[in-house]
A tleap script that builds the chain and sets N, CA, C and O, in Angstrom:
source leaprc.protein.ff14SB
mol = sequence {
  NMET MET THR ARG ILE VAL SER LEU SER MET
  LEU ALA LEU LEU LEU GLY SER SER LEU SER
  VAL ALA ALA ASP PRO PHE ALA GLY LYS TRP
  VAL ASN THR ASP GLU LYS THR ASP SER ILE
  THR ARG LEU GLN ILE LYS ALA GLU GLY ASP
  SER TRP VAL ILE GLN ALA TRP GLY LYS CYS
  HIE PRO THR ASP CYS ASP TRP GLY LYS ALA
  PRO LEU HIE VAL LEU GLY ASP SER PRO GLY
  ASP LYS GLU MET LYS TYR GLY LEU ALA HIE
  TRP ASP HIE LYS PHE ALA ASP ALA TYR ILE
  THR LEU HIE PHE GLU LYS GLY GLU LEU VAL
  PRO GLU THR TYR GLU VAL TYR LYS ASP LYS
  SER GLY ARG SER ASN PHE ARG HIE LYS GLU
  SER PHE LYS LYS GLY CLYS
}
set mol.1.N position { -4.135 -15.152 59.479 }
set mol.1.CA position { -5.000 -16.095 60.016 }
set mol.1.C position { -6.076 -16.199 58.624 }
set mol.1.O position { -6.008 -17.309 58.096 }
set mol.2.N position { -6.806 -15.478 58.118 }
set mol.2.CA position { -7.596 -15.423 56.797 }
set mol.2.C position { -7.149 -16.422 55.921 }
set mol.2.O position { -7.875 -17.323 55.500 }
set mol.3.N position { -5.849 -16.263 55.613 }
set mol.3.CA position { -5.145 -16.609 54.444 }
set mol.3.C position { -5.013 -18.281 54.830 }
set mol.3.O position { -5.060 -19.250 54.073 }
set mol.4.N position { -4.863 -18.227 56.054 }
set mol.4.CA position { -4.650 -19.745 56.481 }
set mol.4.C position { -5.853 -20.467 56.255 }
set mol.4.O position { -5.807 -21.504 55.594 }
set mol.5.N position { -7.042 -20.001 56.776 }
set mol.5.CA position { -8.170 -20.659 56.430 }
set mol.5.C position { -9.069 -21.008 55.066 }
set mol.5.O position { -9.883 -21.885 54.779 }
set mol.6.N position { -8.526 -19.930 54.423 }
set mol.6.CA position { -8.908 -19.555 52.719 }
set mol.6.C position { -8.141 -21.156 52.444 }
set mol.6.O position { -8.749 -22.152 52.053 }
set mol.7.N position { -6.845 -21.092 52.725 }
set mol.7.CA position { -5.925 -22.281 52.331 }
set mol.7.C position { -6.461 -23.584 52.445 }
set mol.7.O position { -6.737 -24.280 51.468 }
set mol.8.N position { -6.671 -24.056 54.084 }
set mol.8.CA position { -7.311 -24.928 54.444 }
set mol.8.C position { -8.664 -25.421 53.692 }
set mol.8.O position { -8.698 -26.504 53.107 }
set mol.9.N position { -9.823 -24.502 53.758 }
set mol.9.CA position { -10.990 -24.592 53.017 }
set mol.9.C position { -10.516 -24.969 51.520 }
set mol.9.O position { -11.230 -25.868 51.075 }
set mol.10.N position { -9.885 -24.702 50.944 }
set mol.10.CA position { -9.414 -24.870 49.289 }
set mol.10.C position { -8.998 -26.512 49.429 }
set mol.10.O position { -9.473 -27.411 48.735 }
set mol.11.N position { -8.085 -26.654 50.402 }
set mol.11.CA position { -7.643 -28.289 50.524 }
set mol.11.C position { -8.487 -29.314 50.463 }
set mol.11.O position { -8.455 -30.369 49.830 }
set mol.12.N position { -9.447 -28.729 51.408 }
set mol.12.CA position { -10.647 -29.785 51.916 }
set mol.12.C position { -11.423 -29.725 50.920 }
set mol.12.O position { -11.618 -30.869 50.510 }
set mol.13.N position { -12.161 -28.694 50.107 }
set mol.13.CA position { -12.497 -28.828 48.685 }
set mol.13.C position { -11.823 -29.320 47.773 }
set mol.13.O position { -12.499 -29.679 46.809 }
set mol.14.N position { -10.714 -29.485 47.695 }
set mol.14.CA position { -10.119 -30.313 46.559 }
set mol.14.C position { -9.903 -31.990 46.982 }
set mol.14.O position { -10.022 -32.956 46.228 }
set mol.15.N position { -9.619 -31.986 48.151 }
set mol.15.CA position { -9.717 -33.897 48.711 }
set mol.15.C position { -11.191 -34.162 48.550 }
set mol.15.O position { -11.548 -35.216 48.025 }
set mol.16.N position { -12.110 -33.236 48.985 }
set mol.16.CA position { -13.479 -33.665 48.777 }
set mol.16.C position { -13.595 -34.181 47.333 }
set mol.16.O position { -13.681 -35.400 47.181 }
set mol.17.N position { -13.606 -33.287 46.140 }
set mol.17.CA position { -13.482 -33.505 44.921 }
set mol.17.C position { -12.999 -34.891 44.637 }
set mol.17.O position { -13.669 -35.764 44.086 }
set mol.18.N position { -11.773 -35.007 45.067 }
set mol.18.CA position { -10.769 -36.169 44.445 }
set mol.18.C position { -11.435 -37.276 44.824 }
set mol.18.O position { -11.635 -38.224 44.064 }
set mol.19.N position { -11.830 -37.222 46.063 }
set mol.19.CA position { -12.609 -38.506 46.317 }
set mol.19.C position { -13.852 -38.748 45.521 }
set mol.19.O position { -13.865 -39.768 44.832 }
set mol.20.N position { -14.757 -38.070 45.513 }
set mol.20.CA position { -16.045 -38.086 44.693 }
set mol.20.C position { -15.321 -38.829 43.115 }
set mol.20.O position { -15.832 -39.839 42.633 }
set mol.21.N position { -14.180 -38.191 42.509 }
set mol.21.CA position { -13.862 -38.690 41.181 }
set mol.21.C position { -13.315 -39.920 41.343 }
set mol.21.O position { -13.564 -40.782 40.501 }
set mol.22.N position { -12.527 -40.191 42.386 }
set mol.22.CA position { -11.960 -41.418 42.539 }
set mol.22.C position { -12.492 -42.661 42.508 }
set mol.22.O position { -12.013 -43.692 42.035 }
set mol.23.N position { -13.898 -42.409 43.250 }
set mol.23.CA position { -15.040 -43.286 43.509 }
set mol.23.C position { -16.255 -43.451 42.687 }
set mol.23.O position { -17.294 -44.102 42.799 }
set mol.24.N position { -15.696 -42.529 41.711 }
set mol.24.CA position { -17.178 -42.647 40.383 }
set mol.24.C position { -17.346 -44.055 39.899 }
set mol.24.O position { -18.495 -44.496 39.918 }
set mol.25.N position { -16.377 -44.835 39.465 }
set mol.25.CA position { -16.588 -46.063 38.750 }
set mol.25.C position { -18.051 -46.818 40.032 }
set mol.25.O position { -18.899 -47.606 39.614 }
set mol.26.N position { -18.015 -46.448 41.165 }
set mol.26.CA position { -19.074 -47.363 41.934 }
set mol.26.C position { -20.101 -47.033 41.695 }
set mol.26.O position { -20.981 -47.894 41.686 }
set mol.27.N position { -20.479 -45.486 41.362 }
set mol.27.CA position { -21.254 -44.601 41.569 }
set mol.27.C position { -22.706 -45.101 40.684 }
set mol.27.O position { -22.584 -45.438 39.506 }
set mol.28.N position { -23.866 -45.111 41.264 }
set mol.28.CA position { -25.220 -45.976 40.551 }
set mol.28.C position { -25.929 -46.899 40.765 }
set mol.28.O position { -25.540 -47.610 41.691 }
set mol.29.N position { -26.894 -47.218 40.251 }
set mol.29.CA position { -27.757 -48.272 40.457 }
set mol.29.C position { -26.992 -49.461 39.932 }
set mol.29.O position { -26.319 -49.242 38.925 }
set mol.30.N position { -26.973 -50.695 40.439 }
set mol.30.CA position { -26.448 -52.113 40.504 }
set mol.30.C position { -27.766 -53.080 40.591 }
set mol.30.O position { -28.733 -52.979 41.346 }
set mol.31.N position { -27.451 -54.203 39.415 }
set mol.31.CA position { -28.395 -55.377 39.693 }
set mol.31.C position { -27.590 -56.524 39.719 }
set mol.31.O position { -26.460 -56.675 39.255 }
set mol.32.N position { -28.441 -57.460 40.430 }
set mol.32.CA position { -27.390 -58.978 40.212 }
set mol.32.C position { -27.493 -59.506 38.957 }
set mol.32.O position { -28.542 -59.281 38.352 }
set mol.33.N position { -26.808 -60.031 38.530 }
set mol.33.CA position { -26.797 -60.744 37.027 }
set mol.33.C position { -27.245 -62.088 37.184 }
set mol.33.O position { -27.285 -62.753 36.149 }
set mol.34.N position { -27.599 -62.648 38.270 }
set mol.34.CA position { -28.017 -63.679 38.556 }
set mol.34.C position { -29.771 -63.226 39.318 }
set mol.34.O position { -30.089 -62.732 40.399 }
set mol.35.N position { -30.527 -63.672 38.180 }
set mol.35.CA position { -31.536 -63.087 38.529 }
set mol.35.C position { -32.720 -64.264 39.511 }
set mol.35.O position { -33.932 -64.053 39.544 }
set mol.36.N position { -32.271 -65.065 39.995 }
set mol.36.CA position { -32.521 -66.037 41.074 }
set mol.36.C position { -31.914 -66.045 42.145 }
set mol.36.O position { -32.135 -67.048 42.824 }
set mol.37.N position { -31.138 -65.217 42.623 }
set mol.37.CA position { -30.388 -64.949 43.871 }
set mol.37.C position { -31.236 -65.141 44.672 }
set mol.37.O position { -32.404 -64.850 44.416 }
set mol.38.N position { -30.886 -65.652 45.782 }
set mol.38.CA position { -31.423 -66.003 46.843 }
set mol.38.C position { -30.830 -64.750 48.064 }
set mol.38.O position { -31.469 -64.639 49.110 }
set mol.39.N position { -29.679 -63.921 47.840 }
set mol.39.CA position { -28.935 -63.116 48.290 }
set mol.39.C position { -29.063 -61.552 48.096 }
set mol.39.O position { -30.076 -60.983 48.503 }
set mol.40.N position { -28.264 -61.005 47.611 }
set mol.40.CA position { -28.712 -59.276 47.365 }
set mol.40.C position { -29.361 -59.440 46.041 }
set mol.40.O position { -29.207 -60.356 45.232 }
set mol.41.N position { -30.089 -58.422 45.969 }
set mol.41.CA position { -30.542 -58.547 44.192 }
set mol.41.C position { -30.239 -57.202 43.664 }
set mol.41.O position { -30.457 -57.044 42.463 }
set mol.42.N position { -29.708 -56.058 44.435 }
set mol.42.CA position { -29.299 -54.498 43.980 }
set mol.42.C position { -28.702 -53.885 44.779 }
set mol.42.O position { -28.532 -54.214 45.953 }
set mol.43.N position { -28.314 -52.924 44.247 }
set mol.43.CA position { -27.155 -51.865 45.227 }
set mol.43.C position { -27.697 -50.616 44.582 }
set mol.43.O position { -28.528 -50.588 43.674 }
set mol.44.N position { -27.124 -49.591 45.165 }
set mol.44.CA position { -27.751 -48.617 45.036 }
set mol.44.C position { -26.271 -47.542 45.582 }
set mol.44.O position { -26.063 -47.543 46.796 }
set mol.45.N position { -25.499 -46.849 44.862 }
set mol.45.CA position { -24.249 -46.545 45.693 }
set mol.45.C position { -24.081 -45.057 45.167 }
set mol.45.O position { -24.237 -44.865 43.961 }
set mol.46.N position { -23.753 -43.925 46.056 }
set mol.46.CA position { -23.950 -42.410 45.435 }
set mol.46.C position { -23.092 -41.591 46.642 }
set mol.46.O position { -22.812 -41.951 47.785 }
set mol.47.N position { -22.876 -40.693 46.117 }
set mol.47.CA position { -22.063 -39.583 47.042 }
set mol.47.C position { -23.022 -38.716 47.864 }
set mol.47.O position { -24.056 -38.230 47.407 }
set mol.48.N position { -22.628 -38.586 48.983 }
set mol.48.CA position { -23.911 -37.681 49.943 }
set mol.48.C position { -22.837 -36.911 50.676 }
set mol.48.O position { -22.160 -37.358 51.603 }
set mol.49.N position { -22.748 -35.501 50.066 }
set mol.49.CA position { -21.304 -34.750 50.908 }
set mol.49.C position { -20.228 -34.904 50.434 }
set mol.49.O position { -19.977 -34.680 49.250 }
set mol.50.N position { -19.318 -35.358 51.372 }
set mol.50.CA position { -18.083 -35.439 50.833 }
set mol.50.C position { -17.849 -36.933 51.387 }
set mol.50.O position { -16.841 -37.176 52.051 }
set mol.51.N position { -18.881 -38.012 51.076 }
set mol.51.CA position { -18.926 -39.364 51.324 }
set mol.51.C position { -19.555 -40.314 50.351 }
set mol.51.O position { -20.066 -39.970 49.285 }
set mol.52.N position { -19.479 -41.462 50.779 }
set mol.52.CA position { -20.212 -42.271 49.852 }
set mol.52.C position { -20.864 -43.045 50.633 }
set mol.52.O position { -20.378 -43.334 51.726 }
set mol.53.N position { -22.033 -43.514 50.259 }
set mol.53.CA position { -22.713 -44.435 50.676 }
set mol.53.C position { -23.484 -45.872 49.900 }
set mol.53.O position { -23.785 -45.818 48.708 }
set mol.54.N position { -23.637 -46.595 50.381 }
set mol.54.CA position { -24.273 -47.782 49.680 }
set mol.54.C position { -25.709 -48.348 50.421 }
set mol.54.O position { -25.775 -48.508 51.640 }
set mol.55.N position { -26.834 -48.621 49.503 }
set mol.55.CA position { -28.029 -49.349 49.935 }
set mol.55.C position { -27.864 -50.389 49.479 }
set mol.55.O position { -27.071 -50.449 48.539 }
set mol.56.N position { -28.400 -51.395 49.850 }
set mol.56.CA position { -28.848 -52.844 49.434 }
set mol.56.C position { -30.030 -53.533 49.932 }
set mol.56.O position { -30.602 -53.511 51.022 }
set mol.57.N position { -30.294 -54.308 48.563 }
set mol.57.CA position { -31.818 -54.705 48.586 }
set mol.57.C position { -31.379 -56.622 48.973 }
set mol.57.O position { -30.445 -57.164 48.382 }
set mol.58.N position { -32.140 -57.287 49.897 }
set mol.58.CA position { -31.953 -58.763 49.809 }
set mol.58.C position { -33.183 -59.405 49.207 }
set mol.58.O position { -34.176 -58.750 48.890 }
set mol.59.N position { -33.084 -60.625 49.072 }
set mol.59.CA position { -34.054 -61.297 47.968 }
set mol.59.C position { -35.256 -61.619 49.306 }
set mol.59.O position { -34.837 -62.130 50.344 }
set mol.60.N position { -36.384 -61.354 49.194 }
set mol.60.CA position { -37.839 -61.643 50.260 }
set mol.60.C position { -38.945 -61.956 49.018 }
set mol.60.O position { -39.047 -61.879 47.794 }
set mol.61.N position { -39.686 -62.358 50.200 }
set mol.61.CA position { -40.953 -62.394 49.182 }
set mol.61.C position { -42.070 -61.808 50.260 }
set mol.61.O position { -41.927 -62.097 51.448 }
set mol.62.N position { -43.214 -60.958 49.824 }
set mol.62.CA position { -42.903 -60.432 48.377 }
set mol.62.C position { -42.388 -59.590 47.467 }
set mol.62.O position { -42.675 -59.514 46.272 }
set mol.63.N position { -41.518 -58.884 48.161 }
set mol.63.CA position { -40.729 -57.758 47.748 }
set mol.63.C position { -39.114 -57.560 48.620 }
set mol.63.O position { -38.911 -57.951 49.770 }
set mol.64.N position { -38.332 -57.022 47.937 }
set mol.64.CA position { -37.078 -57.704 48.406 }
set mol.64.C position { -36.941 -56.628 49.965 }
set mol.64.O position { -37.552 -55.629 50.345 }
set mol.65.N position { -36.022 -57.305 50.435 }
set mol.65.CA position { -35.855 -56.323 51.930 }
set mol.65.C position { -34.964 -55.072 51.362 }
set mol.65.O position { -34.184 -55.099 50.410 }
set mol.66.N position { -35.280 -54.018 52.170 }
set mol.66.CA position { -34.349 -52.952 52.066 }
set mol.66.C position { -33.235 -52.911 53.281 }
set mol.66.O position { -33.551 -52.907 54.470 }
set mol.67.N position { -32.127 -52.888 52.880 }
set mol.67.CA position { -31.347 -53.346 54.284 }
set mol.67.C position { -30.656 -51.725 54.902 }
set mol.67.O position { -29.954 -51.432 55.870 }
set mol.68.N position { -31.303 -50.906 53.734 }
set mol.68.CA position { -30.808 -49.745 54.391 }
set mol.68.C position { -29.687 -48.829 53.898 }
set mol.68.O position { -29.346 -49.292 52.809 }
set mol.69.N position { -28.925 -47.708 54.192 }
set mol.69.CA position { -27.930 -47.212 53.839 }
set mol.69.C position { -26.717 -47.408 54.761 }
set mol.69.O position { -26.989 -47.554 55.952 }
set mol.70.N position { -25.725 -47.429 54.488 }
set mol.70.CA position { -24.154 -47.597 55.326 }
set mol.70.C position { -23.404 -46.841 54.691 }
set mol.70.O position { -23.670 -46.500 53.538 }
set mol.71.N position { -22.198 -46.396 55.413 }
set mol.71.CA position { -21.364 -45.886 54.858 }
set mol.71.C position { -20.412 -46.686 53.903 }
set mol.71.O position { -20.156 -47.856 54.189 }
set mol.72.N position { -19.804 -46.033 52.630 }
set mol.72.CA position { -19.418 -46.660 51.901 }
set mol.72.C position { -17.745 -46.355 51.741 }
set mol.72.O position { -17.259 -45.449 51.065 }
set mol.73.N position { -16.909 -47.486 52.648 }
set mol.73.CA position { -15.438 -46.781 52.572 }
set mol.73.C position { -14.508 -46.902 51.361 }
set mol.73.O position { -14.189 -48.081 51.212 }
set mol.74.N position { -14.007 -46.163 50.521 }
set mol.74.CA position { -13.310 -46.474 49.411 }
set mol.74.C position { -12.338 -46.665 49.614 }
set mol.74.O position { -11.824 -45.747 50.253 }
set mol.75.N position { -11.416 -47.813 49.304 }
set mol.75.CA position { -9.914 -47.824 49.009 }
set mol.75.C position { -9.090 -48.168 47.802 }
set mol.75.O position { -9.497 -48.717 46.779 }
set mol.76.N position { -7.768 -47.729 48.095 }
set mol.76.CA position { -7.122 -47.928 46.998 }
set mol.76.C position { -6.000 -49.282 47.716 }
set mol.76.O position { -6.090 -49.712 48.866 }
set mol.77.N position { -5.056 -49.710 46.726 }
set mol.77.CA position { -3.927 -50.224 47.028 }
set mol.77.C position { -2.958 -50.088 48.084 }
set mol.77.O position { -2.488 -51.059 48.676 }
set mol.78.N position { -2.587 -48.618 48.377 }
set mol.78.CA position { -1.755 -48.063 49.555 }
set mol.78.C position { -2.422 -46.622 49.637 }
set mol.78.O position { -3.227 -45.982 48.961 }
set mol.79.N position { -1.748 -46.446 50.703 }
set mol.79.CA position { -2.380 -45.089 51.350 }
set mol.79.C position { -2.254 -43.509 50.369 }
set mol.79.O position { -2.966 -42.506 50.417 }
set mol.80.N position { -1.292 -43.760 49.694 }
set mol.80.CA position { -1.188 -42.747 48.411 }
set mol.80.C position { -1.790 -42.935 47.239 }
set mol.80.O position { -1.900 -42.055 46.385 }
set mol.81.N position { -2.263 -44.231 47.122 }
set mol.81.CA position { -3.080 -44.444 46.220 }
set mol.81.C position { -4.404 -43.300 45.539 }
set mol.81.O position { -5.424 -43.126 46.205 }
set mol.82.N position { -4.235 -42.658 44.297 }
set mol.82.CA position { -5.812 -41.743 44.026 }
set mol.82.C position { -6.828 -42.842 43.260 }
set mol.82.O position { -8.044 -42.655 43.218 }
set mol.83.N position { -6.270 -43.839 42.750 }
set mol.83.CA position { -7.398 -44.929 42.676 }
set mol.83.C position { -8.002 -45.341 43.147 }
set mol.83.O position { -7.537 -46.425 43.499 }
set mol.84.N position { -9.613 -45.109 43.726 }
set mol.84.CA position { -10.215 -45.839 44.498 }
set mol.84.C position { -10.468 -47.476 43.680 }
set mol.84.O position { -10.828 -47.528 42.504 }
set mol.85.N position { -10.255 -48.523 44.378 }
set mol.85.CA position { -10.632 -49.938 43.346 }
set mol.85.C position { -11.405 -50.427 44.066 }
set mol.85.O position { -12.239 -51.088 43.447 }
set mol.86.N position { -11.564 -50.418 45.338 }
set mol.86.CA position { -12.208 -51.549 45.949 }
set mol.86.C position { -13.330 -50.495 47.148 }
set mol.86.O position { -13.124 -49.302 47.367 }
set mol.87.N position { -14.286 -51.181 47.668 }
set mol.87.CA position { -15.283 -50.598 48.845 }
set mol.87.C position { -15.144 -51.607 49.969 }
set mol.87.O position { -14.490 -52.647 49.885 }
set mol.88.N position { -15.839 -51.188 51.051 }
set mol.88.CA position { -16.133 -51.838 52.290 }
set mol.88.C position { -17.482 -51.315 52.926 }
set mol.88.O position { -17.622 -50.099 53.062 }
set mol.89.N position { -18.180 -51.922 53.201 }
set mol.89.CA position { -19.253 -51.497 54.313 }
set mol.89.C position { -19.552 -52.336 54.873 }
set mol.89.O position { -18.894 -53.375 54.818 }
set mol.90.N position { -20.847 -52.207 55.764 }
set mol.90.CA position { -21.056 -52.983 57.028 }
set mol.90.C position { -22.655 -52.393 57.523 }
set mol.90.O position { -22.914 -51.195 57.639 }
set mol.91.N position { -23.609 -53.489 57.772 }
set mol.91.CA position { -24.601 -52.978 58.392 }
set mol.91.C position { -24.999 -54.099 59.667 }
set mol.91.O position { -25.049 -55.327 59.597 }
set mol.92.N position { -25.177 -53.484 60.472 }
set mol.92.CA position { -25.451 -54.562 61.736 }
set mol.92.C position { -27.309 -54.464 61.571 }
set mol.92.O position { -28.007 -53.454 61.487 }
set mol.93.N position { -27.673 -55.765 61.568 }
set mol.93.CA position { -28.961 -56.136 61.667 }
set mol.93.C position { -29.277 -56.968 62.804 }
set mol.93.O position { -28.519 -57.905 63.054 }
set mol.94.N position { -30.138 -56.790 63.421 }
set mol.94.CA position { -30.375 -57.530 64.815 }
set mol.94.C position { -30.047 -59.092 64.906 }
set mol.94.O position { -29.620 -59.603 65.941 }
set mol.95.N position { -30.292 -59.826 63.689 }
set mol.95.CA position { -30.072 -60.947 63.897 }
set mol.95.C position { -28.637 -61.184 63.297 }
set mol.95.O position { -28.201 -62.253 63.726 }
set mol.96.N position { -27.759 -60.559 62.458 }
set mol.96.CA position { -26.331 -60.709 61.799 }
set mol.96.C position { -25.809 -59.604 61.732 }
set mol.96.O position { -26.493 -58.621 62.017 }
set mol.97.N position { -24.444 -59.455 61.335 }
set mol.97.CA position { -23.650 -58.256 60.979 }
set mol.97.C position { -23.677 -58.772 59.792 }
set mol.97.O position { -23.980 -59.948 59.590 }
set mol.98.N position { -23.346 -57.898 58.836 }
set mol.98.CA position { -23.583 -58.081 57.141 }
set mol.98.C position { -22.029 -57.060 56.901 }
set mol.98.O position { -21.760 -55.913 57.258 }
set mol.99.N position { -21.357 -57.946 56.252 }
set mol.99.CA position { -20.205 -57.106 55.252 }
set mol.99.C position { -19.896 -57.220 54.029 }
set mol.99.O position { -19.670 -58.280 53.446 }
set mol.100.N position { -19.868 -56.009 53.522 }
set mol.100.CA position { -19.689 -56.389 52.318 }
set mol.100.C position { -18.223 -55.364 51.617 }
set mol.100.O position { -17.832 -54.213 51.811 }
set mol.101.N position { -17.785 -56.437 50.807 }
set mol.101.CA position { -16.314 -56.107 50.317 }
set mol.101.C position { -16.959 -55.678 48.492 }
set mol.101.O position { -17.991 -56.211 48.083 }
set mol.102.N position { -16.326 -54.891 47.796 }
set mol.102.CA position { -16.458 -54.632 46.632 }
set mol.102.C position { -15.148 -54.475 45.603 }
set mol.102.O position { -14.028 -54.140 45.991 }
set mol.103.N position { -15.412 -54.704 44.563 }
set mol.103.CA position { -14.208 -54.558 43.215 }
set mol.103.C position { -14.535 -54.817 41.981 }
set mol.103.O position { -15.586 -55.406 41.727 }
set mol.104.N position { -13.790 -54.465 41.151 }
set mol.104.CA position { -14.570 -54.326 39.869 }
set mol.104.C position { -13.609 -56.181 39.316 }
set mol.104.O position { -12.550 -56.650 39.733 }
set mol.105.N position { -14.564 -56.714 38.319 }
set mol.105.CA position { -13.697 -57.788 37.573 }
set mol.105.C position { -14.448 -57.676 35.808 }
set mol.105.O position { -15.644 -57.585 35.533 }
set mol.106.N position { -13.702 -57.705 35.203 }
set mol.106.CA position { -14.162 -57.749 33.576 }
set mol.106.C position { -15.496 -56.970 33.661 }
set mol.106.O position { -16.538 -57.468 33.237 }
set mol.107.N position { -15.446 -55.797 34.191 }
set mol.107.CA position { -16.593 -54.839 33.823 }
set mol.107.C position { -17.608 -55.144 34.894 }
set mol.107.O position { -18.648 -54.516 34.693 }
set mol.108.N position { -17.625 -55.525 35.430 }
set mol.108.CA position { -18.890 -56.084 36.389 }
set mol.108.C position { -18.258 -55.419 37.833 }
set mol.108.O position { -17.070 -55.295 38.132 }
set mol.109.N position { -19.569 -55.002 38.689 }
set mol.109.CA position { -18.974 -54.855 40.175 }
set mol.109.C position { -19.060 -56.245 41.191 }
set mol.109.O position { -20.123 -56.842 41.366 }
set mol.110.N position { -18.185 -56.523 41.621 }
set mol.110.CA position { -18.139 -58.128 42.111 }
set mol.110.C position { -18.137 -57.738 43.965 }
set mol.110.O position { -17.078 -57.402 44.496 }
set mol.111.N position { -19.397 -57.839 44.751 }
set mol.111.CA position { -19.509 -57.751 45.915 }
set mol.111.C position { -19.529 -59.031 46.435 }
set mol.111.O position { -20.096 -59.973 45.881 }
set mol.112.N position { -18.752 -59.116 47.787 }
set mol.112.CA position { -18.774 -60.129 48.380 }
set mol.112.C position { -18.890 -60.270 49.488 }
set mol.112.O position { -17.881 -60.143 50.183 }
set mol.113.N position { -20.238 -60.608 50.145 }
set mol.113.CA position { -20.956 -60.576 51.634 }
set mol.113.C position { -20.349 -61.474 52.576 }
set mol.113.O position { -20.088 -62.611 52.184 }
set mol.114.N position { -20.106 -61.173 53.652 }
set mol.114.CA position { -19.859 -61.961 55.101 }
set mol.114.C position { -20.859 -61.511 55.703 }
set mol.114.O position { -21.158 -60.335 55.913 }
set mol.115.N position { -21.635 -62.880 56.120 }
set mol.115.CA position { -22.759 -62.823 56.974 }
set mol.115.C position { -22.400 -63.531 58.486 }
set mol.115.O position { -22.419 -64.759 58.569 }
set mol.116.N position { -22.112 -62.789 59.538 }
set mol.116.CA position { -22.055 -63.480 60.877 }
set mol.116.C position { -23.171 -63.210 61.676 }
set mol.116.O position { -23.670 -62.146 62.040 }
set mol.117.N position { -23.583 -64.834 61.957 }
set mol.117.CA position { -25.086 -64.380 62.495 }
set mol.117.C position { -24.721 -63.971 64.058 }
set mol.117.O position { -23.590 -64.157 64.506 }
set mol.118.N position { -25.749 -63.417 64.813 }
set mol.118.CA position { -25.497 -63.201 66.145 }
set mol.118.C position { -26.854 -63.478 67.341 }
set mol.118.O position { -26.844 -63.193 68.539 }
set mol.119.N position { -27.890 -64.080 66.587 }
set mol.119.CA position { -29.072 -64.483 67.181 }
set mol.119.C position { -29.513 -65.864 67.630 }
set mol.119.O position { -30.642 -66.231 67.957 }
set mol.120.N position { -28.086 -66.731 67.560 }
set mol.120.CA position { -27.981 -68.066 68.327 }
set mol.120.C position { -29.028 -68.908 67.638 }
set mol.120.O position { -29.648 -69.793 68.228 }
set mol.121.N position { -29.206 -68.591 66.332 }
set mol.121.CA position { -29.985 -69.323 65.847 }
set mol.121.C position { -29.675 -70.949 65.086 }
set mol.121.O position { -30.450 -71.744 64.555 }
set mol.122.N position { -28.024 -70.994 65.346 }
set mol.122.CA position { -27.529 -72.333 64.848 }
set mol.122.C position { -27.100 -72.543 63.604 }
set mol.122.O position { -26.631 -73.628 63.258 }
set mol.123.N position { -27.264 -71.143 62.517 }
set mol.123.CA position { -27.080 -70.874 61.316 }
set mol.123.C position { -25.784 -70.755 61.325 }
set mol.123.O position { -25.206 -70.307 62.315 }
set mol.124.N position { -25.024 -71.207 60.031 }
set mol.124.CA position { -23.437 -70.820 59.997 }
set mol.124.C position { -23.046 -69.764 59.462 }
set mol.124.O position { -23.705 -69.337 58.513 }
set mol.125.N position { -22.041 -69.145 59.845 }
set mol.125.CA position { -21.631 -67.860 59.183 }
set mol.125.C position { -21.329 -68.229 57.828 }
set mol.125.O position { -21.099 -69.423 57.640 }
set mol.126.N position { -21.285 -67.498 56.907 }
set mol.126.CA position { -20.976 -67.746 55.470 }
set mol.126.C position { -20.499 -66.297 54.889 }
set mol.126.O position { -20.566 -65.228 55.495 }
set mol.127.N position { -19.948 -66.538 53.433 }
set mol.127.CA position { -19.381 -65.771 52.461 }
set mol.127.C position { -20.156 -65.885 51.249 }
set mol.127.O position { -20.840 -66.905 51.162 }
set mol.128.N position { -20.196 -65.166 50.415 }
set mol.128.CA position { -21.202 -65.548 49.129 }
set mol.128.C position { -20.649 -64.576 47.964 }
set mol.128.O position { -20.636 -63.445 48.449 }
set mol.129.N position { -20.302 -64.551 46.965 }
set mol.129.CA position { -19.741 -63.746 46.084 }
set mol.129.C position { -20.655 -63.495 44.791 }
set mol.129.O position { -21.289 -64.547 44.707 }
set mol.130.N position { -20.968 -62.857 43.983 }
set mol.130.CA position { -21.884 -62.062 43.227 }
set mol.130.C position { -21.389 -61.171 42.172 }
set mol.130.O position { -20.350 -60.527 42.320 }
set mol.131.N position { -22.134 -61.117 41.069 }
set mol.131.CA position { -21.542 -60.336 39.833 }
set mol.131.C position { -23.058 -59.412 39.667 }
set mol.131.O position { -24.224 -59.794 39.573 }
set mol.132.N position { -22.489 -58.149 39.678 }
set mol.132.CA position { -23.775 -57.303 39.330 }
set mol.132.C position { -23.316 -56.078 37.988 }
set mol.132.O position { -22.190 -55.640 37.750 }
set mol.133.N position { -24.455 -55.801 37.370 }
set mol.133.CA position { -24.469 -55.045 36.256 }
set mol.133.C position { -24.941 -53.595 36.550 }
set mol.133.O position { -25.416 -53.330 37.654 }
set mol.134.N position { -24.818 -52.652 35.582 }
set mol.134.CA position { -25.540 -51.363 35.674 }
set mol.134.C position { -26.874 -51.418 35.414 }
set mol.134.O position { -27.320 -51.826 34.342 }
set mol.135.N position { -27.737 -50.924 36.588 }
set mol.135.CA position { -29.401 -51.103 36.099 }
set mol.135.C position { -29.705 -49.687 35.771 }
set mol.135.O position { -28.891 -48.865 35.352 }
set mol.136.N position { -31.012 -49.487 36.015 }
set mol.136.CA position { -31.896 -48.448 35.931 }
set mol.136.C position { -32.470 -47.924 37.239 }
set mol.136.O position { -33.271 -46.989 37.231 }
savepdb mol mol.pdb
quit
């Protein structure tokens, strides 16, 4: 019984480590390459325990609005893929659901944001694609 517990613990440790290593390209602080964006201005992605979280800030005045943290699901091209090339996150705001997909293009992080309004404001749901670079 003890051998089985140790084996399962080692497997969990290895899988947790591989998740961290596989998603490392996403880790860090990211800033929008368009300084005049009216959408997301910056992102922060980091490991918390054995999972990933993403925090987003949207353009507001006089300071950017903090969307808060959301779980970031990292994805590969197949169930056995060890290279996590994509990310997916969701925020449930009172007025809208925001979904973000992430991938890399030409060395930049490319988030695509999908806003689905639920406040009966008459605004159209929309998709927005942006480019981000590593920030400080």
